[in-house]
N, C-alpha and C positions, 0 to 999 in steps of 0.2 A: 504494500500500499504507499508505504513511505518512497520507494522508488518511483511509482507511476506517479507521485504527486510532485518528486524532482523533475521528472520527465516533463510534465505538464507546465511546470513552472519555469523550465528552462525554454520550453517552445515560446511560451508568452514573452519571455524577455527578447529571444530571437526575434518574434513578431514586431514587438515593440520598435526594437533597433531597426528591423529593415522599413517600418513604417515611418522612422524619424529619418533615416537616409534617404527615404524617397522624397519626403516631404522638403527636406534641405537640398536634395540634389535630384531632382526628378529628372533633369536632362542625362546626368551621368548615367543612371539606372537605364534610362530609355537607350543610350548609346550601347551599353552592355549587351542588351537584348538585341540590338539592331546586328551588333558586330557577332553575336553568337550566331544568329539567323545566317549570316553571310557565311560564316565559317562552316555550319553545318551543311550549306548548300554547296561546299565544296570552293569558296571564294577566298584567295589566299591574299593575306596583307603583308606587303613587302615593302622594301626600301631600295633605293640605287642612288649613286652617286651620278649627278648631272649637273653641267656648269659650275660645279664647285659647291653645290649644296646636296644634302641628303634627302631626297624626294619620297614621301611616302605615296604608295599605290597599291590599288587591288588589281587583281589578276584572277581572272576565271577562264578555265581552259575547257573546251569539248571533251566530251567521255572518250572520243576516239583519237585524243592529243593532239590534233591537227587545228583546223579552221581559220579562216580569213582573220586577219589581225584587225581589229576595231578600237579605236581609242576614243574615249569619250573624256570631255572638258566641262567642267562643272562652272557654275556662275558665281556671282558676286556674293561675298559673305557666305558662300556654300563649301562644300568638301564632297570628296568622292562618294562618301554614305548617302549624298543624296540620290544617286543613281541605283540605290539597292534594289529598288522594285523591279530594275530592268535588267541588271547584270546575270543574275542566275538563268533567267529565261533566254537572254540572248545567246549565253554560253550553250544552252540546251539545244538552241537551234545550230549551233554550229561555228559561233564566231569565238575566236580568241580575243577575250574582252581584257583591256587595259584600262585603268581609270586612275589618273594620277591626282594627287592634291597639288594644285598650283602653288606657286611660292607666295607664303604668306598666309595660307589657307589650310584647314583641317590639321594634319600631322607633319606638314611640310615644315621649314624654317620662315620666320619673320625678319629677314635682314632689314636694314635701313635703306630702302629702294623706294622707286617711284612707284612701283605697281600699275605701271601702264601696260596697255593693251600689248604694245610692241615688246614689251619686257616678258609678258605671260606668254606671247607667241613664241619668244625665245626659249623661254621655260620648255613648253611642250616639244618644241624642236629636239632640244637637246636630251629630253626625257625619251623621245623615240629614238635616237641615236644611242642612248646609254642603255637601252633595252633591246638594241639590235633589230629594230623594226623599223627598216628604211623607208617603207611605204605601208599606208594603210587607209582602210576607211576611217574617217574622222567625224565625230559628232560634237556639238556643242550646245548647250543651254545656256540662253540669257547671254549675260557677259562671256561665257564660254563658246555661245554661237559666234560672236564677233572674233573671236580669238581663232575659232576654227575657219571661218571665211578669210581672214587675212593670213593665215597659214596657207591656205589654198591658192591664194593670190602671190604670196611671195616666195613660197616654194612648193610650186605646183606638182614637183617631182615626188614629194613627200606624201601626197592626198590622192586616193583613188576615187572614191565617192563621198561626196560631202553631205553632212545631214546636220540641220540646224532646227534648233527646238525653242519657241519664242523668243527670237534671238534680238538682242541689241546689235548697234553697229551703223544705223543710219540715222540721221536727225529726225526726231519728231517732236511735237510740241507736247511736253510731260504736264501732267497735271499735278505733281509732286516735286518737293526739292529734295536735295542730298540728305536733308536731315532724315527723310522718312527711315533709311537703313542704318541709322545711329540713333534709335531712340532713346529719350531720356527720362522716361518713365513707363508706367504699365500700360498707360492709355496708347502712348507711341507704340509699343509692341503690338498692341491689338490692331491697332490701324494699320500697321505694316502687314499683319497676317490677313486683315480683312481685305486688302488691296492685291494680295498675292493668290487668294483663293476666293471663289464665289460663295464657297460653303466652307468657310473657316471653322476649326474645330472650337467648342467651348474651352476657352483657356482658363483654368483658374487661377487666380492671383498669385499663389505661392508657385506655379508653375511658369506664369508671365514674369515674374521676378527673377528667377533662375534663368529664363531667356535672356532678361534684361542684362544680368550680370555678365553671360556669355557674350551678347553684343558688344558691352561696354569693353571687354578684353581685347576684342579684336576691331575696336572701332578706329583706331589710327590707321590700319590697313585699308579698310573699306572706304575712309575718308581719302586717303592717297589714291584708291583706285578711282573714287568718282571723281576726283579732282582731274585725274589724268583723261578719263572718259570725256567729261564737259568740256576740255579745252579745244575739243574739235580735231586735234592733230591726227587722230587714228581714224576718223570717221570713213566711211566705205561708200558714201553715196555715189562719188563719180569714179568707182573703182569697179562696181557690182559688174558691169559689162566684161570686165577681164577674167570671171569664174569661167574655167572652161570644164571642169569636173560635172559629171550629173549629181544635181542636187536635189535634196529632198527638204522642204521646209515644212514644220510640223506647229500647228500654232492652236491654242486654246481660244474657242470662239469668244470665251467671255474674260478675255485677259485685260485686267483693268490697268497692270503694270506697262506693258509693252501692247498697244492694241492690234487687232487683227491686220489693221491697215497697214501697219509696217510689214507684215508677212505678204500682204499682196503686194506691195511695192517692190520688195526683193524678188518676189515670183516674175512679176513684170519686166524687170531688169536683168533675168538670168533667163533666156528663152528655154535652156534645156532643164529646168528646174519643175519639180512637182510640189503642188501645194496640198497637203492634208490638214484640214479642219477639223478639230475635235469639239464636237458640239456640247454645249454645257460644262467645259473644262476651263481653267483659268490659267494663270501663268506656271503653275505647278503639274501642268498636265502629264510630263513623264512619272509623278510620283502619284498623282491623284488620279489618273486615268491610262494606267500602264498598260491594260490589255489591248485597247485599239493602237495605242502608240506603237506599241512592241509589232503589231500585226502589219501596220504600214510601213515601219522601218524595216523589217525583214523581207518583206516583199519588195519594197524598193532596191534594197541591197543585192538580192537574189535575182533580179529580173535581169535578163538577157535575151535581147539587146537591153540596156538601160532604158528606164522610163523616162518620159522627157513630156513637158508641157501640158500635164494633166494637172486637174483639180479635183479634189475628193472630199466629202462631207462624211465624218463617221459619226454615227448616231451617238447622244448622250447615254451613258452606261446605266 
């Protein structure tokens, strides 16, 4: 009887401790669950020396050990884990997937640099060289799409097919300021979540406060990235016609951060591009609507001859 009581007491202590940890560090707990999920799906977490920095990346290999190389580039304030809804499925469909944490983000270093699009493009190129992948299909999400397009323009020999998801890279009249990405309070965090998703998850204040602490930690990197992006130096408006690779443009129809009209301009500027519109999805389409996004991505990357000039509407899930 005494032994049973001790076991019950110990379990209660463990549960209380776990609850306190979750309350104080909910994002850390969520990260551990996410990384365990990726590990269980066979996705490896690795590091490589590239350009003088030790970059972190995920790698997922098809079951047959081969597969066409596919490099996925995350966006502003993001990290490789943000592709977690797609990485295992793309590997299962036969792609050898590489997902780096850009310089300044995720588990990669945060040196004192400008964090411009040009710098991050160089980081991706050096990463591909370091992992001995001289040419690959390249996908980019948001700021990552901008980086991927610039890589395709500056180093066409490195990019086979190009895929961008709700991509930045050309001028459009924004309805928000740079401060959106570095909120100063819980209200700001919830505003950011609301513009990223048409159906944002209800965020308890303790979780919003944890998100605020995390955003504040990397705010200086994000601010430098935003400053470099808004100075206009790396904008691609007058270079889009130079993209020669087969190109897929994926966009959430309800993207309030970078509107669908931006995707339509890119589509019109690149004659060999395909536009896939995800009905009911927002800026986080690859994470919130992964099934149709993966379906369209795989169809495009496998098509022979390459698809071109099409526009498809994928119904809301």
